C-alpha positions, 0 to 999 in steps of 0.5 A: 363676898359676891358682887351683887348689883341692885336687885331683889334677892330671895335666895332664902325665902324663910327666916326663923330665929331663936334667942339662946344662951351663949353656952347653948350657942357653943353647943349648937355651933359645934353640932352644926359645924360637924354637919354643915360647911363654912359659908363661902361668901364669908369675906374675911378669910377667918373661917366661918366667923366674921363681923357685921356692922350696920347703920339702921335707918328710922324716922324722927318718930321712930316709926320703924321701931314702933312698927307703924304701918308699912314701916313695920314690914321693912328695914333699911340699913347700910351693911358692912362686912368686917373692915371692907371698904365697900358696903351694901345699901339694903332694904329687908322686907318681911311678910310673916317669916318670908323675907325679900331683900334688895341690896346694892354694893357701893364704895364706903366713900360714896355714903357721903351722897346720902347727905344730899337733899336730892338723889343722883339718878345715875348713882347705883344707890339712888333707889335707896337714897330716894326712899330715905328722902321720901320716907323722911328716914335717917341713920338712927343707930349702928349695930355690930356683932360677930357672926358664925355662918354655915351652909348646906345643900339639900334636895330643896336647895341651899340652907343657911345657919347663923349665930350672932354674938357680941352685939353692940350698939351706938346712937348715930345720926349721920351716914358714917360708921363709928369705930367698932370699939366699946358701944352699948352691949346687947344680949350679953348672955345670949346669942341669936340663932337664924335658920334660913331656907327656901321651902319647908323646914329642912330635916337638919334644922328640925333635928337641931331644934328637937335635940337642943329643945329650941323654940323659934321666936321673933327677935329684932336686933334693931328693937333690942338696940333702941331699947337699950339705948333708951330710945323706946320711950320716944314716940 
């Protein structure tokens, strides 16, 4: 995994999703593997499949979940790849289908700093900590899933396809990970397909959508997780 510093990252400006049956996901994966390459940023060395586990932040009133005001346009999370001892502090900002990310890589042991009542200005993650304090946000849940990631170079730049399966969720309240075992299963019979690109929808993705008769739709792992964990009724 590339060692990103704290910065805005818009490698893929557009992000289109689709929720598809797991049987169709297997067909799409085989189709894509024949036409695309393994994502070179995959950290595990296990081909094009790895596990992502993230801590998602929200307010006591679940403003992110309910998409209230500016909380509806951004998500804050701490993302871990497989069993890495380094994690990413992330802000994902969405405007329609256009996505911008800011991420900073820190040691997993440094997450204890997020328990402090004041951010440490010399810490690389101080921007994240400061915003969590200013917006009164704290860990709300942990979500983990298996991801297949493939890329291809086109005339318009790099494109990326991912398939997320075996989604699980846990209710958490502290900036620390719980063991990735058990949890509440999410979307057991479906997978989340994501297509990421920089300018116009690439011909390869158009072909795939037409061949498999797929319809783009809005899907939020966090929304699905809190609904299944029984937090949707909390105002």
